[in-house]
C-alpha positions as CSV (number, residue, x, y, z in Angstrom):
1,M,17.1,18.2,19.4
2,A,20.3,17.0,17.8
3,L,20.5,16.5,14.0
4,G,21.3,12.8,14.3
5,W,18.3,12.0,16.5
6,L,16.0,14.1,14.2
7,L,17.2,12.3,11.0
8,G,16.9,9.0,12.8
9,M,13.3,9.6,13.8
10,I,12.5,10.7,10.2
11,A,14.2,7.6,8.7
12,A,12.5,5.3,11.3
13,A,9.1,6.8,10.5
14,I,9.5,6.4,6.8
15,L,10.9,2.9,6.8
16,G,8.6,1.7,9.6
17,T,5.6,3.0,7.8
18,T,6.7,1.4,4.6
19,F,7.2,-2.0,6.3
20,G,4.0,-1.6,8.2
21,I,2.0,-1.0,5.0
22,M,3.7,-3.9,3.3
23,I,2.8,-6.2,6.1
24,G,-0.7,-4.6,6.7
25,T,-1.8,-5.3,3.1
26,M,-1.7,-9.0,3.9
27,N,-4.7,-8.8,6.2
28,K,-7.0,-9.0,3.3
29,K,-5.8,-12.6,2.8
30,V,-6.7,-13.5,6.4
31,T,-10.2,-15.1,7.0
32,R,-11.8,-14.3,10.3
33,D,-14.8,-16.0,12.0
34,R,-17.8,-14.2,13.5
35,K,-15.9,-13.4,16.7
36,G,-13.1,-11.8,14.8
37,D,-10.5,-14.5,15.5
38,I,-8.4,-15.8,12.6
39,D,-9.8,-18.9,11.0
40,F,-6.6,-20.9,10.4
41,S,-8.4,-23.6,8.5
42,K,-9.2,-21.1,5.7
43,S,-6.2,-18.7,6.1
44,D,-3.0,-20.4,5.1
45,I,-1.0,-17.2,4.7
46,Y,1.0,-18.0,7.9
47,F,2.3,-21.2,6.4
48,H,3.8,-19.7,3.2
49,W,6.7,-17.4,2.4
50,T,5.1,-13.9,2.2
51,R,6.0,-10.2,2.1
52,W,6.1,-10.4,5.9
53,D,9.2,-12.6,5.7
54,Y,10.8,-10.2,3.2
55,A,10.1,-7.3,5.5
56,I,11.7,-9.1,8.4
57,I,14.8,-9.9,6.4
58,L,15.1,-6.4,5.1
59,A,14.7,-4.9,8.6
60,A,17.3,-7.4,9.9
61,V,19.8,-6.5,7.1
62,Y,19.2,-2.8,7.8
63,T,19.8,-3.3,11.5
64,F,23.0,-5.1,10.8
65,L,24.2,-2.3,8.5
66,C,23.4,0.2,11.2
67,I,25.3,-1.8,13.8
68,A,28.3,-1.9,11.4
69,G,28.0,1.8,10.8
70,L,27.9,2.5,14.5
71,M,31.0,0.3,15.1
72,L,32.8,2.1,12.3
73,F,32.2,5.6,13.7
74,L,32.9,4.4,17.3
75,L,36.2,2.8,16.2
76,R,37.0,6.0,14.4
77,G,36.8,7.8,17.7
78,D,33.5,9.7,17.5
79,N,31.4,10.2,20.5
80,I,27.7,10.7,21.3
81,D,27.9,14.3,20.0
82,S,28.4,13.1,16.5
83,P,25.2,13.1,14.4
84,W,26.3,9.8,12.8
85,I,26.5,8.1,16.2
86,Q,23.1,9.5,17.2
87,F,21.6,8.4,13.9
88,F,23.0,4.8,14.1
89,I,22.1,4.4,17.8
90,H,18.5,5.4,17.1
91,Q,18.2,3.2,14.0
92,T,19.9,0.2,15.6
93,F,17.5,0.4,18.6
94,V,14.3,0.9,16.7
95,F,14.9,-1.7,13.9
96,S,16.4,-4.4,16.2
97,L,13.2,-4.0,18.4
98,L,11.0,-4.0,15.3
99,T,12.7,-7.0,13.8
100,F,12.5,-9.0,17.0
101,I,8.8,-8.2,17.6
102,W,7.9,-9.1,14.0
103,F,9.8,-12.3,14.1
104,I,8.3,-13.4,17.4
105,T,4.8,-12.5,16.1
106,R,5.3,-14.4,12.9
107,I,6.4,-17.5,14.8
108,A,3.5,-17.2,17.3
109,F,1.0,-17.0,14.5
110,A,2.5,-20.0,12.7
111,F,2.5,-22.1,15.9
112,R,-1.0,-21.0,16.8
113,G,-2.2,-21.9,13.3
114,I,-0.5,-25.4,13.5
115,K,-2.2,-26.0,16.8
116,E,-5.6,-25.0,15.6
117,R,-5.3,-26.5,12.1
118,W,-3.9,-29.8,13.1
119,P,-4.9,-30.5,16.7
120,D,-3.3,-33.3,18.6
121,E,-5.3,-36.4,17.8
122,S,-3.9,-38.4,20.7
123,K,-6.3,-36.8,23.1
């Protein structure tokens, strides 16, 4: 395995685990009902700025820096054999996917909470 891919996997594992732990610790603030579903009337964590939002922003900034680094080395004339190109391709793919999934999940929980917490009273 090439050096860039190996370093990319190590960096993604360390940063991904750090972000995951940071977000996972918020579960203690989520109240669940007997079926295990989130009780949005008692859990207002999805309606406030939390560590989850900071993790999304940090992952997005890191993704942008990786894209900039990738562009820098590509414009310099490096190819896929360069460890830097391999590293930045790996990081850009992993963290753009991670940021997108976290962002969509965050929006989905907020919309679901709004729907369950303040149902449409016109029905």
